[in-house]
mmCIF entry with sequence, helices, sheets and N, C-alpha, C, O atoms, coordinates in Angstrom:
data_MODEL
# 
_entry.id   MODEL 
# 
_entity.id                         1 
_entity.type                       polymer 
_entity.pdbx_number_of_molecules   1 
# 
_entity_poly.entity_id                      1 
_entity_poly.type                           'polypeptide(L)' 
_entity_poly.nstd_linkage                   no 
_entity_poly.nstd_monomer                   no 
_entity_poly.pdbx_seq_one_letter_code       
;(UNK)(UNK)(UNK)(UNK)(UNK)(UNK)(UNK)(UNK)(UNK)(UNK)(UNK)(UNK)(UNK)(UNK)(UNK)(UNK)
(UNK)(UNK)(UNK)(UNK)(UNK)(UNK)(UNK)(UNK)(UNK)(UNK)(UNK)(UNK)(UNK)(UNK)(UNK)(UNK)
(UNK)(UNK)(UNK)(UNK)(UNK)(UNK)(UNK)(UNK)(UNK)(UNK)(UNK)(UNK)(UNK)
;
_entity_poly.pdbx_seq_one_letter_code_can   XXXXXXXXXXXXXXXXXXXXXXXXXXXXXXXXXXXXXXXXXXXXX 
_entity_poly.pdbx_strand_id                 A 
# 
loop_
_entity_poly_seq.entity_id 
_entity_poly_seq.num 
_entity_poly_seq.mon_id 
_entity_poly_seq.hetero 
1 1  UNK n 
1 2  UNK n 
1 3  UNK n 
1 4  UNK n 
1 5  UNK n 
1 6  UNK n 
1 7  UNK n 
1 8  UNK n 
1 9  UNK n 
1 10 UNK n 
1 11 UNK n 
1 12 UNK n 
1 13 UNK n 
1 14 UNK n 
1 15 UNK n 
1 16 UNK n 
1 17 UNK n 
1 18 UNK n 
1 19 UNK n 
1 20 UNK n 
1 21 UNK n 
1 22 UNK n 
1 23 UNK n 
1 24 UNK n 
1 25 UNK n 
1 26 UNK n 
1 27 UNK n 
1 28 UNK n 
1 29 UNK n 
1 30 UNK n 
1 31 UNK n 
1 32 UNK n 
1 33 UNK n 
1 34 UNK n 
1 35 UNK n 
1 36 UNK n 
1 37 UNK n 
1 38 UNK n 
1 39 UNK n 
1 40 UNK n 
1 41 UNK n 
1 42 UNK n 
1 43 UNK n 
1 44 UNK n 
1 45 UNK n 
# 
_struct_asym.id          A 
_struct_asym.entity_id   1 
# 
loop_
_struct_conf.conf_type_id 
_struct_conf.id 
_struct_conf.pdbx_PDB_helix_id 
_struct_conf.beg_label_comp_id 
_struct_conf.beg_label_asym_id 
_struct_conf.beg_label_seq_id 
_struct_conf.pdbx_beg_PDB_ins_code 
_struct_conf.end_label_comp_id 
_struct_conf.end_label_asym_id 
_struct_conf.end_label_seq_id 
_struct_conf.pdbx_end_PDB_ins_code 
_struct_conf.beg_auth_comp_id 
_struct_conf.beg_auth_asym_id 
_struct_conf.beg_auth_seq_id 
_struct_conf.end_auth_comp_id 
_struct_conf.end_auth_asym_id 
_struct_conf.end_auth_seq_id 
_struct_conf.pdbx_PDB_helix_class 
_struct_conf.details 
_struct_conf.pdbx_PDB_helix_length 
HELX_P HELX_P1 AA1 UNK A 2  ? UNK A 9  ? UNK A 2  UNK A 9  1 ? 8  
HELX_P HELX_P2 AA2 UNK A 13 ? UNK A 37 ? UNK A 13 UNK A 37 1 ? 25 
# 
_struct_conf_type.id          HELX_P 
_struct_conf_type.criteria    ? 
_struct_conf_type.reference   ? 
# 
loop_
_atom_site.group_PDB 
_atom_site.id 
_atom_site.type_symbol 
_atom_site.label_atom_id 
_atom_site.label_alt_id 
_atom_site.label_comp_id 
_atom_site.label_asym_id 
_atom_site.label_entity_id 
_atom_site.label_seq_id 
_atom_site.pdbx_PDB_ins_code 
_atom_site.Cartn_x 
_atom_site.Cartn_y 
_atom_site.Cartn_z 
_atom_site.occupancy 
_atom_site.B_iso_or_equiv 
_atom_site.pdbx_formal_charge 
_atom_site.auth_seq_id 
_atom_site.auth_comp_id 
_atom_site.auth_asym_id 
_atom_site.auth_atom_id 
_atom_site.pdbx_PDB_model_num 
ATOM 1   N N  . UNK A 1 1  ? 96.859 47.419 76.067  1.00 0.00 ? 1  UNK A N  1 
ATOM 2   C CA . UNK A 1 1  ? 96.886 46.894 77.338  1.00 0.00 ? 1  UNK A CA 1 
ATOM 3   C C  . UNK A 1 1  ? 95.526 46.223 77.724  1.00 0.00 ? 1  UNK A C  1 
ATOM 4   O O  . UNK A 1 1  ? 95.460 45.136 78.297  1.00 0.00 ? 1  UNK A O  1 
ATOM 5   N N  . UNK A 1 2  ? 94.513 46.935 77.375  1.00 0.00 ? 2  UNK A N  1 
ATOM 6   C CA . UNK A 1 2  ? 93.096 46.427 77.775  1.00 0.00 ? 2  UNK A CA 1 
ATOM 7   C C  . UNK A 1 2  ? 92.816 45.189 76.891  1.00 0.00 ? 2  UNK A C  1 
ATOM 8   O O  . UNK A 1 2  ? 92.217 44.242 77.400  1.00 0.00 ? 2  UNK A O  1 
ATOM 9   N N  . UNK A 1 3  ? 93.212 45.137 75.599  1.00 0.00 ? 3  UNK A N  1 
ATOM 10  C CA . UNK A 1 3  ? 92.949 44.020 74.751  1.00 0.00 ? 3  UNK A CA 1 
ATOM 11  C C  . UNK A 1 3  ? 93.671 42.807 75.362  1.00 0.00 ? 3  UNK A C  1 
ATOM 12  O O  . UNK A 1 3  ? 93.062 41.742 75.456  1.00 0.00 ? 3  UNK A O  1 
ATOM 13  N N  . UNK A 1 4  ? 94.895 42.919 75.765  1.00 0.00 ? 4  UNK A N  1 
ATOM 14  C CA . UNK A 1 4  ? 95.606 41.822 76.375  1.00 0.00 ? 4  UNK A CA 1 
ATOM 15  C C  . UNK A 1 4  ? 94.950 41.315 77.582  1.00 0.00 ? 4  UNK A C  1 
ATOM 16  O O  . UNK A 1 4  ? 94.849 40.095 77.713  1.00 0.00 ? 4  UNK A O  1 
ATOM 17  N N  . UNK A 1 5  ? 94.499 42.091 78.465  1.00 0.00 ? 5  UNK A N  1 
ATOM 18  C CA . UNK A 1 5  ? 93.837 41.726 79.721  1.00 0.00 ? 5  UNK A CA 1 
ATOM 19  C C  . UNK A 1 5  ? 92.480 41.045 79.386  1.00 0.00 ? 5  UNK A C  1 
ATOM 20  O O  . UNK A 1 5  ? 92.147 40.013 79.967  1.00 0.00 ? 5  UNK A O  1 
ATOM 21  N N  . UNK A 1 6  ? 91.713 41.626 78.457  1.00 0.00 ? 6  UNK A N  1 
ATOM 22  C CA . UNK A 1 6  ? 90.473 41.104 78.065  1.00 0.00 ? 6  UNK A CA 1 
ATOM 23  C C  . UNK A 1 6  ? 90.641 39.686 77.400  1.00 0.00 ? 6  UNK A C  1 
ATOM 24  O O  . UNK A 1 6  ? 89.835 38.788 77.645  1.00 0.00 ? 6  UNK A O  1 
ATOM 25  N N  . UNK A 1 7  ? 91.626 39.525 76.618  1.00 0.00 ? 7  UNK A N  1 
ATOM 26  C CA . UNK A 1 7  ? 91.891 38.144 75.979  1.00 0.00 ? 7  UNK A CA 1 
ATOM 27  C C  . UNK A 1 7  ? 92.233 37.124 76.925  1.00 0.00 ? 7  UNK A C  1 
ATOM 28  O O  . UNK A 1 7  ? 92.085 35.946 76.598  1.00 0.00 ? 7  UNK A O  1 
ATOM 29  N N  . UNK A 1 8  ? 92.717 37.461 78.173  1.00 0.00 ? 8  UNK A N  1 
ATOM 30  C CA . UNK A 1 8  ? 93.007 36.452 79.162  1.00 0.00 ? 8  UNK A CA 1 
ATOM 31  C C  . UNK A 1 8  ? 91.773 36.078 79.952  1.00 0.00 ? 8  UNK A C  1 
ATOM 32  O O  . UNK A 1 8  ? 91.649 34.953 80.436  1.00 0.00 ? 8  UNK A O  1 
ATOM 33  N N  . UNK A 1 9  ? 90.836 37.054 80.083  1.00 0.00 ? 9  UNK A N  1 
ATOM 34  C CA . UNK A 1 9  ? 89.630 36.865 80.932  1.00 0.00 ? 9  UNK A CA 1 
ATOM 35  C C  . UNK A 1 9  ? 88.402 36.280 80.029  1.00 0.00 ? 9  UNK A C  1 
ATOM 36  O O  . UNK A 1 9  ? 87.291 36.092 80.523  1.00 0.00 ? 9  UNK A O  1 
ATOM 37  N N  . UNK A 1 10 ? 88.666 36.042 78.825  1.00 0.00 ? 10 UNK A N  1 
ATOM 38  C CA . UNK A 1 10 ? 87.480 35.609 77.954  1.00 0.00 ? 10 UNK A CA 1 
ATOM 39  C C  . UNK A 1 10 ? 87.487 34.063 78.094  1.00 0.00 ? 10 UNK A C  1 
ATOM 40  O O  . UNK A 1 10 ? 88.514 33.393 77.988  1.00 0.00 ? 10 UNK A O  1 
ATOM 41  N N  . UNK A 1 11 ? 86.185 33.525 78.355  1.00 0.00 ? 11 UNK A N  1 
ATOM 42  C CA . UNK A 1 11 ? 85.919 32.092 78.439  1.00 0.00 ? 11 UNK A CA 1 
ATOM 43  C C  . UNK A 1 11 ? 86.071 31.476 77.244  1.00 0.00 ? 11 UNK A C  1 
ATOM 44  O O  . UNK A 1 11 ? 85.460 31.935 76.280  1.00 0.00 ? 11 UNK A O  1 
ATOM 45  N N  . UNK A 1 12 ? 86.877 30.374 77.096  1.00 0.00 ? 12 UNK A N  1 
ATOM 46  C CA . UNK A 1 12 ? 87.025 29.634 75.794  1.00 0.00 ? 12 UNK A CA 1 
ATOM 47  C C  . UNK A 1 12 ? 85.985 28.569 75.715  1.00 0.00 ? 12 UNK A C  1 
ATOM 48  O O  . UNK A 1 12 ? 85.332 28.444 76.752  1.00 0.00 ? 12 UNK A O  1 
ATOM 49  N N  . UNK A 1 13 ? 85.700 27.833 74.809  1.00 0.00 ? 13 UNK A N  1 
ATOM 50  C CA . UNK A 1 13 ? 84.697 26.754 74.735  1.00 0.00 ? 13 UNK A CA 1 
ATOM 51  C C  . UNK A 1 13 ? 85.202 25.690 75.633  1.00 0.00 ? 13 UNK A C  1 
ATOM 52  O O  . UNK A 1 13 ? 84.353 25.075 76.280  1.00 0.00 ? 13 UNK A O  1 
ATOM 53  N N  . UNK A 1 14 ? 86.436 25.378 75.774  1.00 0.00 ? 14 UNK A N  1 
ATOM 54  C CA . UNK A 1 14 ? 87.022 24.358 76.453  1.00 0.00 ? 14 UNK A CA 1 
ATOM 55  C C  . UNK A 1 14 ? 86.766 24.648 78.024  1.00 0.00 ? 14 UNK A C  1 
ATOM 56  O O  . UNK A 1 14 ? 86.510 23.741 78.817  1.00 0.00 ? 14 UNK A O  1 
ATOM 57  N N  . UNK A 1 15 ? 86.865 26.019 78.389  1.00 0.00 ? 15 UNK A N  1 
ATOM 58  C CA . UNK A 1 15 ? 86.723 26.315 79.770  1.00 0.00 ? 15 UNK A CA 1 
ATOM 59  C C  . UNK A 1 15 ? 85.293 26.269 80.194  1.00 0.00 ? 15 UNK A C  1 
ATOM 60  O O  . UNK A 1 15 ? 84.970 25.981 81.347  1.00 0.00 ? 15 UNK A O  1 
ATOM 61  N N  . UNK A 1 16 ? 84.311 26.600 79.104  1.00 0.00 ? 16 UNK A N  1 
ATOM 62  C CA . UNK A 1 16 ? 82.834 26.452 79.408  1.00 0.00 ? 16 UNK A CA 1 
ATOM 63  C C  . UNK A 1 16 ? 82.486 25.029 79.581  1.00 0.00 ? 16 UNK A C  1 
ATOM 64  O O  . UNK A 1 16 ? 81.704 24.710 80.476  1.00 0.00 ? 16 UNK A O  1 
ATOM 65  N N  . UNK A 1 17 ? 83.015 24.127 78.777  1.00 0.00 ? 17 UNK A N  1 
ATOM 66  C CA . UNK A 1 17 ? 82.761 22.703 78.923  1.00 0.00 ? 17 UNK A CA 1 
ATOM 67  C C  . UNK A 1 17 ? 83.201 22.153 80.256  1.00 0.00 ? 17 UNK A C  1 
ATOM 68  O O  . UNK A 1 17 ? 82.461 21.396 80.884  1.00 0.00 ? 17 UNK A O  1 
ATOM 69  N N  . UNK A 1 18 ? 84.429 22.527 80.719  1.00 0.00 ? 18 UNK A N  1 
ATOM 70  C CA . UNK A 1 18 ? 84.909 22.036 82.016  1.00 0.00 ? 18 UNK A CA 1 
ATOM 71  C C  . UNK A 1 18 ? 84.086 22.593 83.156  1.00 0.00 ? 18 UNK A C  1 
ATOM 72  O O  . UNK A 1 18 ? 83.802 21.888 84.124  1.00 0.00 ? 18 UNK A O  1 
ATOM 73  N N  . UNK A 1 19 ? 83.685 23.899 83.046  1.00 0.00 ? 19 UNK A N  1 
ATOM 74  C CA . UNK A 1 19 ? 82.822 24.432 84.137  1.00 0.00 ? 19 UNK A CA 1 
ATOM 75  C C  . UNK A 1 19 ? 81.495 23.786 84.127  1.00 0.00 ? 19 UNK A C  1 
ATOM 76  O O  . UNK A 1 19 ? 80.919 23.673 85.210  1.00 0.00 ? 19 UNK A O  1 
ATOM 77  N N  . UNK A 1 20 ? 80.897 23.319 82.989  1.00 0.00 ? 20 UNK A N  1 
ATOM 78  C CA . UNK A 1 20 ? 79.641 22.742 82.978  1.00 0.00 ? 20 UNK A CA 1 
ATOM 79  C C  . UNK A 1 20 ? 79.815 21.382 83.550  1.00 0.00 ? 20 UNK A C  1 
ATOM 80  O O  . UNK A 1 20 ? 78.916 20.917 84.250  1.00 0.00 ? 20 UNK A O  1 
ATOM 81  N N  . UNK A 1 21 ? 80.930 20.687 83.305  1.00 0.00 ? 21 UNK A N  1 
ATOM 82  C CA . UNK A 1 21 ? 81.142 19.359 83.713  1.00 0.00 ? 21 UNK A CA 1 
ATOM 83  C C  . UNK A 1 21 ? 81.208 19.345 85.240  1.00 0.00 ? 21 UNK A C  1 
ATOM 84  O O  . UNK A 1 21 ? 80.598 18.537 85.939  1.00 0.00 ? 21 UNK A O  1 
ATOM 85  N N  . UNK A 1 22 ? 82.092 20.418 85.738  1.00 0.00 ? 22 UNK A N  1 
ATOM 86  C CA . UNK A 1 22 ? 82.254 20.547 87.161  1.00 0.00 ? 22 UNK A CA 1 
ATOM 87  C C  . UNK A 1 22 ? 80.866 20.821 87.879  1.00 0.00 ? 22 UNK A C  1 
ATOM 88  O O  . UNK A 1 22 ? 80.611 20.317 88.973  1.00 0.00 ? 22 UNK A O  1 
ATOM 89  N N  . UNK A 1 23 ? 80.081 21.558 87.276  1.00 0.00 ? 23 UNK A N  1 
ATOM 90  C CA . UNK A 1 23 ? 78.852 21.953 87.970  1.00 0.00 ? 23 UNK A CA 1 
ATOM 91  C C  . UNK A 1 23 ? 77.984 20.675 88.025  1.00 0.00 ? 23 UNK A C  1 
ATOM 92  O O  . UNK A 1 23 ? 77.462 20.371 89.098  1.00 0.00 ? 23 UNK A O  1 
ATOM 93  N N  . UNK A 1 24 ? 77.806 19.931 86.957  1.00 0.00 ? 24 UNK A N  1 
ATOM 94  C CA . UNK A 1 24 ? 77.046 18.696 86.929  1.00 0.00 ? 24 UNK A CA 1 
ATOM 95  C C  . UNK A 1 24 ? 77.555 17.702 87.997  1.00 0.00 ? 24 UNK A C  1 
ATOM 96  O O  . UNK A 1 24 ? 76.783 17.024 88.675  1.00 0.00 ? 24 UNK A O  1 
ATOM 97  N N  . UNK A 1 25 ? 78.985 17.650 88.113  1.00 0.00 ? 25 UNK A N  1 
ATOM 98  C CA . UNK A 1 25 ? 79.494 16.645 89.047  1.00 0.00 ? 25 UNK A CA 1 
ATOM 99  C C  . UNK A 1 25 ? 79.085 17.139 90.454  1.00 0.00 ? 25 UNK A C  1 
ATOM 100 O O  . UNK A 1 25 ? 78.785 16.342 91.342  1.00 0.00 ? 25 UNK A O  1 
ATOM 101 N N  . UNK A 1 26 ? 79.083 18.468 90.628  1.00 0.00 ? 26 UNK A N  1 
ATOM 102 C CA . UNK A 1 26 ? 78.757 18.950 92.043  1.00 0.00 ? 26 UNK A CA 1 
ATOM 103 C C  . UNK A 1 26 ? 77.268 18.625 92.352  1.00 0.00 ? 26 UNK A C  1 
ATOM 104 O O  . UNK A 1 26 ? 76.938 18.201 93.460  1.00 0.00 ? 26 UNK A O  1 
ATOM 105 N N  . UNK A 1 27 ? 76.342 18.843 91.311  1.00 0.00 ? 27 UNK A N  1 
ATOM 106 C CA . UNK A 1 27 ? 74.923 18.572 91.513  1.00 0.00 ? 27 UNK A CA 1 
ATOM 107 C C  . UNK A 1 27 ? 74.745 17.032 91.939  1.00 0.00 ? 27 UNK A C  1 
ATOM 108 O O  . UNK A 1 27 ? 73.975 16.701 92.841  1.00 0.00 ? 27 UNK A O  1 
ATOM 109 N N  . UNK A 1 28 ? 75.502 16.147 91.231  1.00 0.00 ? 28 UNK A N  1 
ATOM 110 C CA . UNK A 1 28 ? 75.302 14.775 91.451  1.00 0.00 ? 28 UNK A CA 1 
ATOM 111 C C  . UNK A 1 28 ? 75.841 14.400 92.859  1.00 0.00 ? 28 UNK A C  1 
ATOM 112 O O  . UNK A 1 28 ? 75.269 13.565 93.559  1.00 0.00 ? 28 UNK A O  1 
ATOM 113 N N  . UNK A 1 29 ? 76.966 15.052 93.244  1.00 0.00 ? 29 UNK A N  1 
ATOM 114 C CA . UNK A 1 29 ? 77.553 14.823 94.551  1.00 0.00 ? 29 UNK A CA 1 
ATOM 115 C C  . UNK A 1 29 ? 76.499 15.367 95.681  1.00 0.00 ? 29 UNK A C  1 
ATOM 116 O O  . UNK A 1 29 ? 76.290 14.718 96.706  1.00 0.00 ? 29 UNK A O  1 
ATOM 117 N N  . UNK A 1 30 ? 75.875 16.573 95.415  1.00 0.00 ? 30 UNK A N  1 
ATOM 118 C CA . UNK A 1 30 ? 75.026 17.008 96.383  1.00 0.00 ? 30 UNK A CA 1 
ATOM 119 C C  . UNK A 1 30 ? 73.768 16.147 96.518  1.00 0.00 ? 30 UNK A C  1 
ATOM 120 O O  . UNK A 1 30 ? 73.251 15.961 97.620  1.00 0.00 ? 30 UNK A O  1 
ATOM 121 N N  . UNK A 1 31 ? 73.278 15.618 95.380  1.00 0.00 ? 31 UNK A N  1 
ATOM 122 C CA . UNK A 1 31 ? 72.059 14.670 95.422  1.00 0.00 ? 31 UNK A CA 1 
ATOM 123 C C  . UNK A 1 31 ? 72.465 13.392 96.064  1.00 0.00 ? 31 UNK A C  1 
ATOM 124 O O  . UNK A 1 31 ? 71.696 12.860 96.865  1.00 0.00 ? 31 UNK A O  1 
ATOM 125 N N  . UNK A 1 32 ? 73.608 12.861 95.777  1.00 0.00 ? 32 UNK A N  1 
ATOM 126 C CA . UNK A 1 32 ? 74.025 11.738 96.473  1.00 0.00 ? 32 UNK A CA 1 
ATOM 127 C C  . UNK A 1 32 ? 74.148 11.870 97.953  1.00 0.00 ? 32 UNK A C  1 
ATOM 128 O O  . UNK A 1 32 ? 73.681 10.991 98.679  1.00 0.00 ? 32 UNK A O  1 
ATOM 129 N N  . UNK A 1 33 ? 74.759 12.934 98.450  1.00 0.00 ? 33 UNK A N  1 
ATOM 130 C CA . UNK A 1 33 ? 74.868 13.228 99.840  1.00 0.00 ? 33 UNK A CA 1 
ATOM 131 C C  . UNK A 1 33 ? 73.455 13.373 100.516 1.00 0.00 ? 33 UNK A C  1 
ATOM 132 O O  . UNK A 1 33 ? 73.195 12.824 101.586 1.00 0.00 ? 33 UNK A O  1 
ATOM 133 N N  . UNK A 1 34 ? 72.527 14.180 99.792  1.00 0.00 ? 34 UNK A N  1 
ATOM 134 C CA . UNK A 1 34 ? 71.195 14.231 100.328 1.00 0.00 ? 34 UNK A CA 1 
ATOM 135 C C  . UNK A 1 34 ? 70.498 13.022 100.370 1.00 0.00 ? 34 UNK A C  1 
ATOM 136 O O  . UNK A 1 34 ? 69.731 12.803 101.308 1.00 0.00 ? 34 UNK A O  1 
ATOM 137 N N  . UNK A 1 35 ? 70.702 12.023 99.271  1.00 0.00 ? 35 UNK A N  1 
ATOM 138 C CA . UNK A 1 35 ? 70.058 10.846 99.306  1.00 0.00 ? 35 UNK A CA 1 
ATOM 139 C C  . UNK A 1 35 ? 70.416 9.904  100.339 1.00 0.00 ? 35 UNK A C  1 
ATOM 140 O O  . UNK A 1 35 ? 69.558 9.177  100.840 1.00 0.00 ? 35 UNK A O  1 
ATOM 141 N N  . UNK A 1 36 ? 71.766 9.865  100.730 1.00 0.00 ? 36 UNK A N  1 
ATOM 142 C CA . UNK A 1 36 ? 72.221 8.956  101.641 1.00 0.00 ? 36 UNK A CA 1 
ATOM 143 C C  . UNK A 1 36 ? 72.168 9.463  103.149 1.00 0.00 ? 36 UNK A C  1 
ATOM 144 O O  . UNK A 1 36 ? 72.148 8.640  104.065 1.00 0.00 ? 36 UNK A O  1 
ATOM 145 N N  . UNK A 1 37 ? 72.147 10.767 103.378 1.00 0.00 ? 37 UNK A N  1 
ATOM 146 C CA . UNK A 1 37 ? 72.110 11.292 104.700 1.00 0.00 ? 37 UNK A CA 1 
ATOM 147 C C  . UNK A 1 37 ? 70.844 12.019 105.060 1.00 0.00 ? 37 UNK A C  1 
ATOM 148 O O  . UNK A 1 37 ? 70.536 12.146 106.246 1.00 0.00 ? 37 UNK A O  1 
ATOM 149 N N  . UNK A 1 38 ? 70.065 12.521 104.055 1.00 0.00 ? 38 UNK A N  1 
ATOM 150 C CA . UNK A 1 38 ? 68.840 13.185 104.435 1.00 0.00 ? 38 UNK A CA 1 
ATOM 151 C C  . UNK A 1 38 ? 69.183 14.668 104.728 1.00 0.00 ? 38 UNK A C  1 
ATOM 152 O O  . UNK A 1 38 ? 68.243 15.432 104.948 1.00 0.00 ? 38 UNK A O  1 
ATOM 153 N N  . UNK A 1 39 ? 70.403 15.118 104.748 1.00 0.00 ? 39 UNK A N  1 
ATOM 154 C CA . UNK A 1 39 ? 70.670 16.464 105.100 1.00 0.00 ? 39 UNK A CA 1 
ATOM 155 C C  . UNK A 1 39 ? 71.208 17.163 103.841 1.00 0.00 ? 39 UNK A C  1 
ATOM 156 O O  . UNK A 1 39 ? 71.838 16.519 103.003 1.00 0.00 ? 39 UNK A O  1 
ATOM 157 N N  . UNK A 1 40 ? 70.953 18.534 103.697 1.00 0.00 ? 40 UNK A N  1 
ATOM 158 C CA . UNK A 1 40 ? 71.363 19.214 102.512 1.00 0.00 ? 40 UNK A CA 1 
ATOM 159 C C  . UNK A 1 40 ? 72.873 19.341 102.551 1.00 0.00 ? 40 UNK A C  1 
ATOM 160 O O  . UNK A 1 40 ? 73.510 19.017 101.549 1.00 0.00 ? 40 UNK A O  1 
ATOM 161 N N  . UNK A 1 41 ? 73.516 19.805 103.670 1.00 0.00 ? 41 UNK A N  1 
ATOM 162 C CA . UNK A 1 41 ? 74.870 19.786 103.844 1.00 0.00 ? 41 UNK A CA 1 
ATOM 163 C C  . UNK A 1 41 ? 75.226 18.965 104.927 1.00 0.00 ? 41 UNK A C  1 
ATOM 164 O O  . UNK A 1 41 ? 75.104 19.457 106.049 1.00 0.00 ? 41 UNK A O  1 
ATOM 165 N N  . UNK A 1 42 ? 75.683 17.699 104.811 1.00 0.00 ? 42 UNK A N  1 
ATOM 166 C CA . UNK A 1 42 ? 75.865 16.845 105.876 1.00 0.00 ? 42 UNK A CA 1 
ATOM 167 C C  . UNK A 1 42 ? 76.862 17.426 106.918 1.00 0.00 ? 42 UNK A C  1 
ATOM 168 O O  . UNK A 1 42 ? 77.930 17.924 106.560 1.00 0.00 ? 42 UNK A O  1 
ATOM 169 N N  . UNK A 1 43 ? 76.507 17.352 108.122 1.00 0.00 ? 43 UNK A N  1 
ATOM 170 C CA . UNK A 1 43 ? 77.321 17.872 109.280 1.00 0.00 ? 43 UNK A CA 1 
ATOM 171 C C  . UNK A 1 43 ? 76.920 19.298 109.591 1.00 0.00 ? 43 UNK A C  1 
ATOM 172 O O  . UNK A 1 43 ? 77.277 19.755 110.677 1.00 0.00 ? 43 UNK A O  1 
ATOM 173 N N  . UNK A 1 44 ? 76.233 20.039 108.779 1.00 0.00 ? 44 UNK A N  1 
ATOM 174 C CA . UNK A 1 44 ? 75.928 21.465 109.073 1.00 0.00 ? 44 UNK A CA 1 
ATOM 175 C C  . UNK A 1 44 ? 74.489 21.493 109.224 1.00 0.00 ? 44 UNK A C  1 
ATOM 176 O O  . UNK A 1 44 ? 74.059 21.876 110.312 1.00 0.00 ? 44 UNK A O  1 
ATOM 177 N N  . UNK A 1 45 ? 73.655 21.147 108.305 1.00 0.00 ? 45 UNK A N  1 
ATOM 178 C CA . UNK A 1 45 ? 72.127 21.304 108.397 1.00 0.00 ? 45 UNK A CA 1 
ATOM 179 C C  . UNK A 1 45 ? 71.449 20.016 108.668 1.00 0.00 ? 45 UNK A C  1 
ATOM 180 O O  . UNK A 1 45 ? 70.223 19.974 108.770 1.00 0.00 ? 45 UNK A O  1 
# 
């Protein structure tokens, strides 16, 4: 049972690439929001 659960939770190379892509997209979006509004989180800070 442990091996079955562990195999589900292991990150595959495809999952790692997708997570990296999503993180880079988030950083670009955050930079764009800061560059256009001057606020770290527009509407909050």
